[in-house]
DOGUKE-219606 format. One line per 5 residues: number of its first residue (from 1); their letters; for each residue x, y, z of C-alpha. Coordinates in steps of 0.001 Angstrom, whole numbers, plus 500000, padded with zeros to 6 digits. Layout:
<pts>
NUM) a) X:Y:Z | ...
</pts>
This chain:
<pts>
1) msavt) 505454:518331:512210 | 504462:514585:511842 | 500892:515576:511934 | 501272:518144:509215 | 503111:515364:507195
6) tllaf) 500539:512819:507634 | 497789:515230:506786 | 499545:516572:503572 | 500294:512975:502526 | 496773:511879:503210
11) lvtlg) 495210:514712:501096 | 497843:514218:498037 | 496854:510499:498347 | 493070:511192:498155 | 493528:513916:495684
16) vlivi) 495500:511546:493221 | 493206:508639:493643 | 490175:510705:493173 | 491414:512678:490008 | 492663:509475:488365
21) hefgh) 489354:507449:489000 | 487086:510284:487802 | 489149:511127:484979 | 488790:507681:483752 | 485055:508370:483721
26) ywvar) 485214:511599:482195 | 487817:510404:479300 | 485770:507582:478121 | 482480:509481:478350 | 483846:512170:476174
31) rcgvr) 485224:509455:473828 | 481684:508060:473520 | 479983:511321:472824 | 478482:512059:476274 | 478376:515598:477381
36) vlrfs) 479990:516235:480899 | 478497:518737:482795 | 480626:518838:486005 | 483930:517341:487167 | 484073:517231:491089
41) vgfgr) 486825:516277:493279 | 485159:516187:496755 | 481569:516544:497923 | 479736:519439:499468 | 480078:523054:498814
46) piwrr) 482420:524135:496081 | 485616:526093:497388 | 487061:526460:493672 | 485118:526529:490266 | 485994:526966:486936
51) vygad) 484178:526609:483518 | 486135:525253:480463 | 485623:523938:476812 | 483066:523823:474228 | 480722:521824:476509
56) rtewv) 481096:524484:479265 | 482031:521608:481674 | 482364:522910:485175 | 485494:521734:487108 | 485044:521866:491017
61) iaaip) 487290:521406:494239 | 484485:520811:496997 | 485026:521025:500754 | 484708:517427:501573 | 487642:515576:499838
66) lggyv) 486504:512081:500501 | 485436:511240:496767 | 484308:512938:493656 | 482137:512468:491072 | 481535:513268:487091
71) rmlde) 478139:514518:486344 | 476987:513722:482832 | 474075:514917:480931 | 471063:512711:481782 | 467329:513327:481249
76) rdpda) 466493:511587:484387 | 468447:514034:486370 | 465718:516527:487840 | 468666:519105:488144 | 469822:519170:484614
81) ppaal) 470088:522626:482922 | 467110:523094:480386 | 469704:524332:477910 | 471618:521212:478092 | 468382:519049:477807
86) adlsr) 468419:520203:474161 | 471287:518203:473411 | 469608:514909:474689 | 471467:512745:471855 | 474607:513280:474059
91) afnrq) 472808:512158:477300 | 474322:509321:479226 | 471135:507405:479581 | 470410:507437:475675 | 473756:505639:474948
96) pvakr) 474031:502109:474094 | 474531:499576:477043 | 478197:498939:475798 | 479011:502595:475650 | 477522:502846:479489
101) iaiva) 479298:500069:480563 | 482780:501322:479065 | 482260:504662:480848 | 481253:502989:484242 | 484221:500606:484270
106) agpla) 486653:503176:483331 | 486998:504721:486690 | 488040:501458:488426 | 490317:500485:485605 | 491934:503828:485645
111) nllla) 492828:503145:489493 | 494312:499789:488200 | 496167:501501:485445 | 497682:503927:487769 | 498968:501130:489848
116) vgvyw) 500587:499547:486867 | 502314:502718:486089 | 503595:502952:489642 | 505094:499543:489609 | 506720:499828:486351
121) flnvs) 508262:502865:487482 | 509502:501579:490588 | 510890:498469:488741 | 512572:500502:486105 | 514146:502891:488555
126) gtlep) 515282:500434:490887 | 514550:499760:494642 | 516618:499017:497659 | 515097:496298:499783 | 516193:494577:502855
131) ravla) 517936:491224:502217 | 515833:488309:503064 | 517773:487310:506175 | 515527:486007:508905 | 515439:486402:512718
136) apaae) 515471:483432:514928 | 511622:482360:515202 | 509905:482489:518344 | 509169:479325:520367 | 506321:477068:519038
141) tiaqa) 505962:478795:515880 | 505442:477180:512265 | 508697:478413:511338 | 510425:477191:514352 | 508913:473666:513943
146) agvre) 510081:473865:510106 | 513679:474223:511344 | 514184:478063:510401 | 517431:479299:512058 | 518595:482781:512798
151) gdevv) 520797:484069:509812 | 519098:481931:507313 | 518440:483893:504054 | 515409:483045:501982 | 516369:482197:498358
156) aidgq) 513205:480813:496967 | 509572:479996:497880 | 507904:477080:496050 | 510766:477244:493728 | 510220:480852:492838
161) avrgy) 513386:483037:493106 | 513126:485699:495967 | 514745:489197:495359 | 514318:490725:498895 | 512306:490497:502041
166) sdvrw) 509232:492203:500680 | 508963:489215:498220 | 509025:486706:501141 | 506148:488681:502986 | 504199:489186:499816
171) kller) 504462:485043:498602 | 503959:484113:502229 | 500681:486175:502845 | 499104:484733:499463 | 499942:481395:500755
176) avdra) 498481:481848:504187 | 495170:483092:502819 | 494575:479339:501692 | 496597:477928:504494 | 498663:475942:502060
181) pvelt) 501834:474336:502733 | 504958:476190:501599 | 508387:475129:500508 | 510994:477471:501680 | 514543:477349:500357
186) vrgsg) 517186:479023:502755 | 520871:479531:502595 | 522688:479533:506002 | 525988:478633:507636 | 525365:475017:506641
191) gertl) 524568:475613:502894 | 521177:475340:501368 | 518333:473675:503014 | 514553:473123:501843 | 511791:473411:504533
196) qldla) 508265:472929:504648 | 506195:475643:506479 | 502732:473914:507543 | 500428:476901:507062 | 497545:474583:507667
201) qlgpg) 498130:475016:511408 | 496891:478586:511107 | 493309:478238:512420 | 489940:480297:510812 | 490009:483900:511419
206) eidqt) 493801:483964:511925 | 494596:485648:508799 | 495446:489266:509840 | 497988:491728:510303 | 499808:489664:512989
211) vfgrv) 499784:486427:510742 | 503784:486649:510321 | 504341:486663:514291 | 502048:483490:514442 | 504036:481904:511759
216) giala) 507229:482945:513103 | 508954:484814:510140 | 510703:488019:510779 | 513450:490075:509290 | 516651:489641:511196
221) epqav) 518049:492882:513130 | 521356:493933:511225 | 524463:493309:512585 | 526208:496277:513926 | 528345:496463:510636
226) vrgvs) 528069:499825:508782 | 526663:499712:505188 | 526638:503366:504452 | 527707:506882:506011 | 525570:510106:505560
231) pdsaa) 527657:513128:504439 | 528654:515705:506760 | 527719:513305:509609 | 529338:512692:513021 | 530317:509138:511490
236) eragl) 531978:510660:508760 | 533888:513327:510756 | 535080:510296:512934 | 536287:508545:509852 | 533844:505516:509836
241) ragdr) 533194:503762:506591 | 531459:500956:504925 | 532576:497491:506272 | 533340:498868:509858 | 532054:496693:512469
246) fvsid) 531322:498184:516082 | 532601:495823:519012 | 531881:498215:521874 | 530847:501901:522933 | 531962:503258:526022
251) geave) 533160:499648:527140 | 529512:498366:526414 | 529731:495387:523950 | 527439:495731:520934 | 526566:493218:518353
256) rsrdv) 523264:494228:516490 | 522383:497913:515175 | 519680:498320:517795 | 522472:498155:520457 | 524341:501047:518698
261) srivr) 521254:502879:518176 | 520313:502759:521923 | 523566:504175:523276 | 523653:506848:520518 | 520141:508121:520906
266) aapgr) 520755:508579:524608 | 523941:510489:524062 | 523117:513646:522005 | 526215:516044:522173 | 528390:513651:524114
271) elrav) 531461:512193:522901 | 531607:508393:522758 | 534420:506155:522854 | 533818:503390:520199 | 535919:500320:519347
276) idrdg) 535261:499172:515745 | 536913:496129:513778 | 538312:497289:510456 | 539424:494546:507977 | 540241:492450:511190
281) arqtv) 542029:494959:513120 | 540606:496942:516055 | 540715:500638:516275 | 539273:503188:518644 | 537155:506117:517361
286) lltps) 535579:509304:519031 | 531998:510100:518045 | 530057:512844:519023 | 526369:512098:518176 | 524373:515092:516704
291) avqve) 521348:516337:518662 | 518176:516350:516559 | 514618:516814:517540 | 512121:513936:517014 | 508556:514397:518207
296) getig) 509657:516740:520827 | 512334:514520:522103 | 516069:515463:521813 | 518140:512217:520472 | 521423:511454:519053
301) rigvd) 522409:510650:515710 | 525679:509648:514071 | 524587:509122:510405 | 525354:505537:509814 | 523123:502893:507848
306) frdlv) 523192:499416:509169 | 520627:497950:506874 | 521706:495129:504596 | 519992:496216:501280 | 519710:494675:497873
311) evryg) 519079:496478:494740 | 515890:495157:492613 | 515778:496571:489103 | 514164:495446:485839 | 514386:496379:482218
316) pvesv) 511715:498559:480794 | 510112:495662:478852 | 510208:493096:481319 | 508833:495791:484000 | 505461:495951:482128
321) glavr) 504718:492466:482464 | 505910:492388:486215 | 503823:495438:486868 | 500757:494030:485308 | 500934:490790:487035
326) rtwdt) 501611:492449:490671 | 498580:494515:490149 | 496591:491701:489063 | 497842:489537:491923 | 497077:492160:494440
331) avfsl) 493595:492746:493145 | 492861:489151:493266 | 494281:488694:496680 | 491987:491401:497871 | 488962:489776:496600
336) rmlgk) 490045:486622:498227 | 490666:488189:501522 | 487262:489768:501267 | 485998:486336:500641 | 487516:484838:503589
341) mitge) 486401:487688:505711 | 482688:486795:504572 | 483257:483010:505341 | 484976:483864:508591 | 488337:482361:507528
346) aswkn) 490016:485705:507872 | 489426:488530:510477 | 487360:491706:509954 | 490223:493385:511326 | 491899:493417:508176
351) lsgpv) 489218:496189:507018 | 490768:499738:507340 | 489312:503295:507103 | 490287:506705:506593 | 492282:507039:509851
356) tiady) 494542:503867:509071 | 495002:505116:505507 | 496015:508499:506750 | 498382:507103:509042 | 500090:504700:506603
361) agqta) 500215:507814:504146 | 502280:509600:506739 | 504687:506976:507722 | 505453:505978:504062 | 505871:509629:502924
366) rmgav) 508562:510154:506151 | 510145:506866:504789 | 510697:507977:501202 | 509350:508314:497810 | 509528:504528:496991
371) aylsf) 507590:503507:500050 | 504951:506287:499423 | 504568:505277:495670 | 504225:501687:496641 | 501434:502504:499285
376) lalvs) 499746:504859:496584 | 499722:501863:494137 | 498250:499413:496809 | 495599:501936:497706 | 494698:502607:494213
381) islgv) 494143:498803:493540 | 491941:498619:496584 | 489873:501475:495506 | 489629:500011:491905 | 488700:496562:493223
386) lnllp) 486027:498035:496022 | 484412:499927:493083 | 484027:496918:490927 | 482075:495048:493627 | 478301:494396:492523
391) ipmld) 476939:496644:495361 | 474483:499338:494391 | 475679:502987:494756 | 479201:501755:493558 | 480359:501460:489909
396) gghll) 479867:497779:490021 | 476212:497939:491203 | 475811:499917:488196 | 477549:497222:485954 | 475522:494666:487453
401) yyfie) 472190:496507:486383 | 473628:496928:482868 | 474568:493254:482676 | 470916:492303:483945 | 469732:494723:481002
406) ilkgg) 471817:492699:478545 | 470236:489201:479693 | 466699:490343:479920 | 466748:492856:476897 | 465716:495991:478959
411) ppadw) 466878:497649:482444 | 465621:496223:485634 | 462330:497473:486953 | 462306:500729:488973 | 461344:498938:492273
416) vvewg) 464519:496604:491759 | 466746:499449:491465 | 465371:501319:494166 | 465520:498641:496777 | 468942:497828:495371
421) qragi) 469830:501266:496098 | 468678:501038:499698 | 470491:497841:500462 | 473788:499379:498856 | 473425:502216:501173
426) gvlvl) 473108:499878:503948 | 476143:497748:502978 | 478331:500649:502604 | 477120:502113:505926 | 477894:499037:507643
431) ltala) 481310:498639:505874 | 482282:502208:506707 | 481251:501851:510645 | 483264:498716:510904 | 486192:500177:509011
436) lyndl) 486118:503122:511556 | 485818:500849:514502 | 488913:499025:513362 | 490795:502385:513020 | 489878:503632:516438
441) srlla) 490786:500155:517975 | 494260:500280:516297 | 494495:504065:517673 | 493856:503257:520943 | 495512:499858:521376
</pts>
């Protein structure tokens, strides 16, 4: 079932991103008076085809879903229908350079606007995020040297308030790229303290998915305190309620949520005797974990939530600015990371391909709508930024040619375009091969 979920989530992700991107090109082309001959989702042999509209635009779903295209009337196209060539005033190549720039840029900008819309929706509807309570840092890490202690809650980074743990990860990742010092304000048992994280200790090439482990920042494992009880669950039938703290199960002392989960998982359908603390008084309850199938294994579940969550919600107007800023910051961060990878200051292991994207799509889909939408926005930004890079074969490459045309008063020479296309194909093949290598390395690790 998990494989099916991963495949479906991946196909939905690709479908949404491709349709949004190509619709940006299509919508602006139509507004600029260009005739669109085909709108294709996917490449290769068509598996579904319809013709609509006064321009007889062909709408296609093709067999290979790793992209798409909008084919516009262009007299340089050797396969252009003769009947269509009678309408050359609406050909793409005959449009002023400003219109061509608008049409080409519209695809990546549509992806960025999708991310803005998703972030706005999440801000307005509200999300539940783990409270930024930290685990004890590992020995000889930057956080330990700074004085971070188990149970410290991060309340601000460089003077900016923190709403949840995702804020902590994002702000630290931004600072880690530049290996800049970070002022961490935490609240612990002794009150508020201000600590300095010296991220300059991160060496060149150490900025990758494991950077938080080297810094020593990790979310604390929740204590064995019930935060929520699922309806019609073993916990509800046993009378458990929010605020109850597990003390022991079948005589074994428990302190963290992982202790409870370990015992419950190993006891599907078997009655457990649990001692809980409720309002300062200890009680004994009998729990019989329900037996559930997870990836072919039968495990026990009682239906309690131990996560210490905080709701993050903003007003509709405020959310617009926050969504635009989040999209902009993520796009700029992507470009900075690419620059660091080129200079060797960040690892090329950060580059991901379709296998990793599919895996994350499946994981976030199983986690719920909020996680999946956040993932969709992130990939949409990445797609938009990638397509704006000045690499021939991508939208950014075409934009580069158009800006050269503006500067020199005419299009680049044919040989420049031809060699640019060859170089662009080479770069894309190299990046694709590296991304697939990283995917397989993660899969086999």
